[in-house]
N, C-alpha and C positions, 0 to 999 in steps of 0.2 A: 504494500500500500504506500501511496505517496505520503511523505512526511510534510505536513503543513507548516511545521515550525522547525525546519532544519536549521541547525546552528553549529558553529565551530567546524565547518567543513569547507569554507571558502576563504579566499585571501583578503576580502574586504567585508566590513560590516555592512548590513543593510536592514532597513525597516520592512517588515512584512505585515500585511493586514491581519487583523484578528478574525478568525473564522468561527468563533464561539460566542454565545451570549455572555453577558456579565451577570445579570440577574435572571435566573431560570424560573423562579417561583412567581406566583401572582399574589398581589396584595389583597387581603380581606380585612374586614373590620376587627377581627380578633387576632390579627397578626402581631408578633412581638416587635415589629417596627412600624412606624407610620408610613403612609404612602410617600410623603416627601423624603423620608430617610431612604427608602428603597430607590427612589428616583435619583437621589444624590449618589448612592453607592453605584448605580448604573452609570451615571455620567462622569463622576469624579473618581470612582474606584476605591473610595474609603469612607469611613464614618468615625467620628470621635464622639463617644457616648459617656458623658460624665456621670459619676455616682451610681454606676451599675452595681457595685458591691459596697456595702455600708462599712462604717468604721470598725465594727467588731469583726466582720468577715475579713477585712483587710489586715487587721491585727493578727488574726489566726494565720493568714497566708504569710505575713511577714515573719512570724515566729517559725514557720516551717522552712522558709527560705534561710533564716539564720541557722537552723539545725542542719540543713543540707550543706551550707557553706562551712560550718564548724566541724563537720565530720565527713570529709570527702572519702575517707577510707571505707565508709559504709556503703558507698556507691559502686556500681560497676565502673571500674577505672577507665574503660573505653569511652564512657559517656561524659567524662569530665575533661573539658578543654581549657587550657590555660592561655593567658595572654602571650603574644610573641615576646620572647626574651625575659619572661618572669614566671613566677609560680602563682600569680594572681589568677583566680578562676574567671574565665571569660564566659563560658557557657556550660550548663549541665543539660545533657540531652535525655530524652525518654523519662522525663520527670513524672509523667502520669503512671508509669509502671514501677516507679521506685518510691513513691510516697502516696499514702492513702488520700490525703487532702488534695493533692494535685490531681489524683484520679477523679475525685469528686468534682473538682473545678472543671476538668475536661468534659465531664458529663452534664454540667449544669445547663439548664434550659436557656439561661440568659446568653450562653455562648453557643452550645451545640444546637439549641432550638432555632436560633437566628441563622446559623449556618445551614440548617436543614431547609429553612424557608428560602434563603437566597439561592441555594444550589438545587432545591426541589428534588431531593433524593435523601435516602438514608446516608449518613455520613460516618466516617471513621477517622481516627486520629492518624494522619500521615506522619506527623512529627510533633513532638513537644520538647520544649527546652526552657530553661531559665537563662536569660541573658543578664549578666551582671557587669555593670560598667563602673569599676571602683573609682573613687575620687583620685585625682592627680595622674593615675596610671591607665585608666580605661582607654583602649585604643578604638579607632574608628572602624566602622563596617562600611566598606566602599559601596558605591552605587551598584545596584544589580536588580534584576527581575528574578524572583524565586523560581518562577515557572521555567525559565531557561535552564536552570540547574536541574530541577525536578524532571524535566522532559529529557534532557540530554543524558544525565547521569543515573536517574532513577527509573525512567520509563513511564512517566506520567503522560498519558496520551493527549488529553485535551485540557483547556482552561476551565476547569470546573472544581476549583479549590479556593480556599481563602484562609487568611491568618487572623487570629484574634490575639491581640496583645493586651494583657491585664497589667496596668501600671501598679507596681507595688512600692514605689517611691515617687516623690514628685519629679515629673519630667518637665524641666524648664527649658527656656531658650538657651541656657548656658551649659548644661551638663550632658550634652550629647544626645538629645532626643531623636526619635525616629523622624526622618525627613522624607517627604513624599512629593512626587510630581503629579498633581491632579490631572487626570485624563490620559496619562502616559500608558495606561493599561489597554488602551484601544489599539495599539500597535505592538508588534513583537520585534525586538531588536536582536537580530542574529549576530552573534559574536564570532571572533576569529580565534584560532588556536586549537589544535587537536588535544583532546583530553588525555592527560597522562594516566598511566596505571595508578590505582590507589590514590587518586587526586585528593580524596577527602582528608587524608592524613595531614595535608598541608592547608587545604582550603578552609577548614574549620577555624584555623588561626588567622590566615590571610589568603583570600582568594585571588588567584592570578589568571585563571582560565574561566571563561564565562563572564568576564568583566567587560562592561561596555567601554568603547573607546571614547576619548575626550571630545572629539568632534561631534559624535552622535549625542553625547550627554549635553553638550552646549546647545545643540539644536532642540533637544527635548525640553531643556530648562527654559529656553527662549519661548518655545511654543506653549508650555504648560505652567511655568513658574514652579516655585518650591514652597511647601507648607511644612511647618514644624508641628508635629503631633504632641503638643504639651498638655499636661493635665495633672490633677491631684491623684493620690493613690485611690484606687477603686474605679478609675476611668478605664474604659475599654476602647481600644482602637481596632477597628476591623478594616482589612484591606485585601483587595483582589490579588490573586496569585501572580498576576503579570504586572503589578504596580512597580514602577521604578522607584526604589527607595534606598536609603542608606542612613548613616549617622556619623557625626563628628566624634573625635576623641573627647574625653572628659578631663579637663585640667582644673576643674573646680574642686573644692573640698567635699562636694556633695555627691555621694554615689547614686547610681541609677540602677534599678532592678525591675525587670519586666518578665512576666510569665507568658510564653508564646505557645498557643495551641493551633496547629494547622489541621484544618478539616478538609478532607477530600470526599467527593461523591463516591458512593459505593460502585456506581456504574463506571467510574473513572479510575478504577484500581490499577495499580502499576503493572506494566508489561516489561518486555526486554528493553533495556536502555537504548535510546536512539543515537547516542554518540559516545558510548563508553564500552569497554570490553566486558566489564562485569558490573552488576549493580552495587550500590553502596550498602553497607551493613544495615540491618533492620532497625537498629537504634536511631539511625538518621532518617530512614525511609521505610516505614512499616509495609510489609508485604502480606500480612495475614488478613488485613481489611475486615476486622471485626467491627460490626456496626456499634455505634455508641448507644447505650441505653440511657436515654435522656432523663434527667432527674430534676424535679421541681423543688422549690423551697430554698431557704437560706442554706449556706454552707454549714455543715455540722462540725 
């Protein structure tokens, strides 16, 4: 079959049209989003939803994050990624399989229910992680489209996935918040460079393949602008799998911590990678595709 989103196989980068919807579901009066919110997600590719989780829920999540960071030896060591050149933790992957409260978070109706609405399908957790950007030493995450990597290296067929970022510390203009290019999800940027074997061993610290070129990024920024996804703890940022996004380093004293849950449609489960010899490990890209059993109510 023709690869509609071919990448890392030509000498020059180029923009391709998006062949998939952004919003698959239909709005109804009992939907967990307003009609206007669904229209914004469709046109802009993201939503910032303040106060989704209350102070007590946030406090419980923050305590669990502290426990995870304090005892990394209790985690699967493959899932703990440190900052380049230091022992500071950059990310912990597969958090929903290593912590009960994070599993409950991933199943929460306020996240998984919204994902199911937007994707109009049963969903499963493609990837979960804690991104921790410590004060003074937190490094940047360069601009990228997640779908480009998930398609090329994991075998995600189509654009029917989204990310939910739960802010567990204040994300300000200064401490390296997520930055988005609104509307950039409407085109796919094919990148250059053949994927090396076991690329994930390096890319989780600093990605060098599947990285957009500076000329294309400048054109996208000129066309779409850049928005910083700032908010208080308990805010949720939802963004489409093909959104161009990144974040600056954190040279402030104020750490930034966010829990990321990536939901993929069950009908969009992974196949053979489109541009790598072997798929990445399951802690980065789940291949069992077990549907989320959505749970209602406050986090216990």
